[in-house]
C-alpha positions as CSV (number, residue, x, y, z in Angstrom):
1,M,47.5,163.6,-22.7
2,P,43.8,164.2,-23.6
3,T,41.4,165.2,-20.8
4,I,37.7,164.6,-20.2
5,L,35.2,166.4,-18.0
6,G,34.3,164.9,-14.7
7,Q,31.6,165.6,-12.2
8,N,30.4,169.2,-12.3
9,Q,27.7,171.4,-11.0
10,Y,26.9,175.1,-10.8
11,G,24.4,177.4,-9.2
12,K,23.9,180.3,-6.8
13,A,25.2,179.9,-3.3
14,E,23.9,181.6,-0.1
15,N,20.8,183.3,-1.2
16,R,19.5,185.0,2.0
17,V,15.7,184.6,1.8
18,V,13.6,186.1,4.6
19,K,9.8,185.6,4.3
20,I,7.4,187.5,6.6
21,T,3.9,186.0,6.8
22,R,1.3,188.3,8.3
23,D,-1.7,186.6,10.1
24,G,-3.5,189.8,11.0
25,D,-1.3,191.6,13.5
26,T,0.7,188.4,14.2
27,H,3.8,188.0,12.1
28,H,5.8,184.9,11.4
29,I,9.4,184.7,10.1
30,K,11.2,182.2,8.0
31,D,14.9,183.1,7.6
32,L,16.8,180.9,5.2
33,N,20.2,180.7,3.6
34,V,19.6,178.8,0.3
35,S,22.3,177.4,-2.0
36,V,21.4,175.9,-5.4
37,A,23.6,173.4,-7.3
38,L,22.5,172.1,-10.8
39,S,24.0,169.4,-13.0
40,G,23.1,167.8,-16.3
41,D,23.9,168.2,-20.0
42,L,26.6,170.8,-19.5
43,D,29.5,169.4,-21.5
44,D,29.4,172.1,-24.2
45,V,29.6,175.0,-21.7
46,H,32.8,173.5,-20.4
47,Y,34.4,172.4,-23.7
48,N,33.6,175.3,-25.9
49,G,31.8,178.0,-23.8
50,S,28.3,177.4,-25.4
51,N,25.7,178.6,-22.9
52,A,22.8,177.1,-24.8
53,N,22.0,174.6,-22.0
54,C,23.0,176.9,-19.1
55,L,20.3,178.4,-16.9
56,P,22.0,181.6,-15.5
57,T,22.8,181.5,-11.8
58,D,21.1,184.8,-11.5
59,T,17.9,183.1,-12.6
60,T,18.3,180.5,-9.9
61,K,18.7,183.3,-7.3
62,N,15.5,185.0,-8.6
63,T,13.6,181.8,-8.5
64,C,14.5,181.3,-4.8
65,F,12.9,184.7,-3.9
66,A,9.9,184.2,-6.3
67,F,9.0,180.8,-4.9
68,A,9.2,182.1,-1.3
69,K,6.4,184.5,-2.3
70,E,4.4,182.2,-4.6
71,Y,4.5,179.0,-2.5
72,G,5.4,180.4,0.9
73,I,7.8,178.6,3.2
74,D,6.0,176.0,5.3
75,S,9.3,174.3,6.1
76,A,12.8,174.3,4.7
77,E,12.3,170.8,3.3
78,Q,9.0,171.6,1.5
79,Y,10.4,174.8,0.0
80,G,13.5,173.0,-1.2
81,I,11.3,170.3,-2.8
82,H,9.4,172.9,-4.8
83,L,12.7,174.5,-6.0
84,A,14.4,171.2,-6.9
85,R,11.4,169.9,-8.8
86,H,11.1,173.2,-10.7
87,F,14.7,173.3,-11.9
88,V,14.8,169.7,-13.1
89,D,11.2,169.5,-14.6
90,S,11.3,172.9,-16.3
91,Q,14.7,172.6,-18.0
92,P,15.6,169.7,-20.3
93,S,19.3,170.2,-19.8
94,I,19.2,170.1,-16.0
95,H,19.0,166.5,-14.8
96,R,19.7,166.9,-11.1
97,A,19.2,169.7,-8.6
98,R,20.5,170.0,-5.0
99,I,19.0,172.6,-2.7
100,R,20.9,173.1,0.6
101,I,19.3,175.3,3.2
102,E,20.3,176.7,6.6
103,E,17.4,178.0,8.7
104,Y,17.9,180.6,11.4
105,A,15.2,180.6,14.2
106,W,13.6,183.7,15.7
107,E,11.6,183.9,18.9
108,R,8.8,186.4,19.5
109,I,9.4,189.2,22.0
110,G,6.5,190.6,24.0
111,G,6.1,194.1,25.5
112,S,6.8,194.8,29.2
113,D,3.2,194.9,30.3
114,S,-0.2,195.7,29.0
115,N,-0.4,198.9,31.1
116,S,2.6,200.4,29.4
117,K,2.1,203.9,27.9
118,F,3.7,202.3,24.8
119,I,2.3,199.4,22.8
120,G,0.9,196.9,25.2
121,A,2.4,193.3,25.5
122,D,-0.9,191.8,24.2
123,E,-0.6,193.9,21.0
124,V,3.1,193.2,20.3
125,K,3.2,190.3,17.8
126,H,5.7,191.5,15.3
127,S,9.0,191.7,17.3
128,F,11.6,189.0,17.4
129,V,15.0,188.1,18.9
130,R,17.3,185.7,17.1
131,K,17.6,182.3,18.7
132,G,21.1,181.1,19.3
133,Q,20.6,177.4,20.1
134,E,21.3,175.7,16.8
135,T,21.1,176.2,13.0
136,R,18.6,174.0,11.3
137,L,19.8,172.3,8.1
138,A,18.0,170.7,5.0
139,Q,19.3,169.3,1.7
140,I,16.9,168.3,-1.0
141,T,18.2,166.4,-4.1
142,Y,16.0,165.6,-7.1
143,D,16.9,163.7,-10.3
144,G,13.6,163.9,-12.2
145,E,12.4,160.6,-10.7
146,K,12.9,160.6,-7.0
147,F,13.9,162.9,-4.1
148,E,16.4,162.5,-1.4
149,V,15.7,164.6,1.7
150,L,18.2,165.2,4.4
151,S,17.5,167.2,7.5
152,G,19.8,168.1,10.3
153,L,21.3,170.8,12.6
154,K,24.7,172.2,13.5
155,D,26.2,174.1,16.5
156,L,23.9,172.5,19.1
157,T,26.1,172.7,22.2
158,V,25.2,170.4,25.1
159,M,26.8,169.5,28.4
160,N,26.4,167.0,31.2
161,S,28.2,168.2,34.3
162,T,28.2,164.6,35.7
163,N,27.2,161.0,34.8
164,S,30.1,160.7,32.5
165,E,33.3,158.7,32.9
166,F,36.3,157.8,30.8
167,W,38.6,154.9,31.8
168,G,40.0,151.5,30.7
169,Y,41.5,152.9,27.5
170,I,44.8,151.8,25.8
171,K,47.8,153.2,27.6
172,D,51.3,153.4,26.1
173,K,54.5,155.3,26.8
174,Y,52.9,158.5,25.3
175,T,49.8,158.4,27.4
176,T,49.5,161.1,30.1
177,L,45.7,161.3,30.4
178,Q,44.4,160.3,33.8
179,E,41.3,158.1,34.1
180,D,38.3,160.0,35.1
181,Y,35.2,158.6,36.9
182,D,33.3,161.9,37.2
183,R,33.8,164.2,34.3
184,I,32.1,166.9,32.3
185,L,30.8,165.7,28.9
186,A,30.2,168.5,26.4
187,T,30.0,168.7,22.7
188,S,28.7,170.9,19.8
189,L,26.7,168.6,17.7
190,S,26.5,168.6,13.9
191,T,24.2,166.0,12.4
192,W,22.3,165.0,9.3
193,W,19.5,162.5,9.1
194,R,18.0,160.9,5.9
195,H,14.3,160.5,5.4
196,N,13.0,157.4,3.5
197,W,10.5,159.5,1.6
198,T,11.4,159.7,-2.1
199,G,8.4,161.5,-3.6
200,D,5.1,159.9,-2.8
201,E,2.9,162.9,-2.0
202,Q,0.5,160.8,0.1
203,R,3.3,159.6,2.4
204,M,5.1,163.0,2.8
205,P,6.1,163.5,6.4
206,S,5.3,166.6,8.4
207,W,8.7,168.2,8.1
208,E,8.3,170.6,11.0
209,R,7.1,167.9,13.4
210,S,9.8,165.4,12.2
211,Y,12.5,167.9,12.9
212,E,11.2,168.8,16.4
213,Q,10.8,165.2,17.3
214,A,14.2,164.1,16.1
215,K,15.9,167.0,18.0
216,K,13.9,166.0,21.1
217,H,15.0,162.4,21.0
218,I,18.6,163.5,20.5
219,L,18.5,165.7,23.6
220,H,16.6,163.1,25.7
221,A,19.1,160.4,24.9
222,F,22.0,162.8,25.8
223,V,20.3,163.5,29.1
224,E,19.4,159.9,30.0
225,T,22.6,158.1,28.9
226,Y,25.1,157.5,31.7
227,S,28.1,157.9,29.4
228,L,31.3,155.9,29.5
229,S,32.4,157.4,26.2
230,L,31.1,160.0,23.7
231,Q,30.9,157.2,21.2
232,Q,28.4,155.4,23.4
233,T,26.3,158.6,23.7
234,L,26.2,159.2,20.0
235,Y,25.0,155.7,19.4
236,Q,22.3,156.1,21.9
237,M,21.2,159.4,20.4
238,G,21.1,157.9,16.9
239,S,19.3,154.8,18.0
240,R,16.6,156.8,19.9
241,V,15.9,158.8,16.7
242,I,15.8,155.7,14.4
243,N,13.6,153.7,16.9
244,N,11.1,156.5,17.4
245,R,10.9,158.1,13.9
246,S,9.7,155.7,11.2
247,E,10.4,158.2,8.5
248,I,14.2,158.3,9.3
249,D,16.5,155.5,8.2
250,E,20.0,157.0,8.8
251,I,21.6,159.6,11.0
252,R,25.2,160.8,11.0
253,F,26.9,162.8,13.8
254,S,30.0,164.8,14.1
255,A,30.8,165.7,17.7
256,P,33.9,167.6,18.8
257,N,34.6,166.8,22.4
258,K,34.5,170.1,24.3
259,H,37.2,169.2,26.8
260,H,36.8,170.5,30.4
261,F,39.8,169.7,32.6
262,R,39.9,170.1,36.3
263,Q,42.4,172.9,37.2
264,D,45.3,171.9,39.4
265,L,44.8,174.1,42.5
266,T,47.2,172.1,44.8
267,P,49.8,175.0,44.6
268,F,47.3,177.1,46.5
269,G,46.5,174.4,49.1
270,L,43.1,173.8,47.5
271,D,41.4,170.4,46.8
272,N,39.6,170.5,43.4
273,E,37.7,167.2,43.5
274,A,34.6,166.9,41.3
275,K,32.4,165.7,44.2
276,D,32.9,169.1,46.0
277,G,32.1,171.2,42.9
278,A,35.2,171.5,40.9
279,V,36.7,174.4,38.9
280,Y,37.5,173.5,35.3
281,Y,39.3,175.2,32.3
282,A,37.6,174.7,28.9
283,A,40.1,173.8,26.1
284,D,38.9,174.9,22.7
285,R,41.7,173.0,20.8
286,P,42.9,170.5,20.1
287,Y,39.8,168.5,20.5
288,G,38.7,164.9,20.1
289,L,36.4,164.6,17.0
290,I,34.0,161.7,17.3
291,E,31.9,160.8,14.3
292,A,29.4,158.0,13.7
293,T,26.6,156.9,11.5
294,I,23.6,154.9,12.9
295,L,21.3,153.0,10.5
296,R,18.1,151.2,10.5
297,D,18.8,147.5,10.2
298,G,19.0,146.4,6.5
299,V,19.5,150.0,5.3
300,E,22.6,151.0,3.2
301,P,24.4,154.2,4.3
302,K,24.0,157.2,1.9
303,I,24.9,160.3,3.8
304,P,28.4,161.3,2.7
305,V,31.0,161.2,5.4
306,D,32.1,164.8,4.8
307,M,28.5,166.2,5.1
308,T,28.8,166.7,8.9
309,N,31.9,168.9,8.5
310,L,30.2,171.6,6.6
């Protein structure tokens, strides 16, 4: 039977781009992992091996580093916009570019004190420790006419040690889980949110502030929701972001339930009630995986379901 070529793309994955910006003695770090995927008029390279329309992946790698120097990295989103526009607008055979970025945060370290015989704390502005709270994400797609910008994060682990319950669920002959009216709620969040900006330079959001505020609203909703289910908490987090950030139309969460079960201490004559300060064991697997998309009313979903599993 004859075959035809379906969807395809190519590029250079996981280019580790680290940009140091020097503001006098004060240094700033942007640490990115950048993956480029290009698609377009590439039938011939698949059918007969002609590379006439193929921009080498090595060139895409070099461009990532050159643009970090030429344009700087104000934000992962802005940097990705520059790259995506360049690949599509400069190459007639490339019709679509997708730039996917992970950003790793660093925190400045000061010296011990200004009276040290070594470099004083007020002089140390070039030392950093890697933050471990979450990994920031961005994905920029450009088709020559409009942009789609997704931002997000992964591995943001949060816990409420109370103000969470789980009861009233379906019970059948295989159900052994006991209802819990005071439980630990913990999860490691992965989430993407979609901006409604498509390319108007006059309406471009402040990407850094947008990220900071979206994360803030996610965390505040987690703290302030008395949770009867993780699903309820996800909906409240997404709604808080949508209602407070006009530039965001859609947000998708993937949240593995980090189960904490009260250990049975009755063989030792010990009561292990939550109200007394219980002892738990943390089960890493299997885990409940809760996923949800929250949308602005009237908006169609566009974030792929499998995005949050990356």
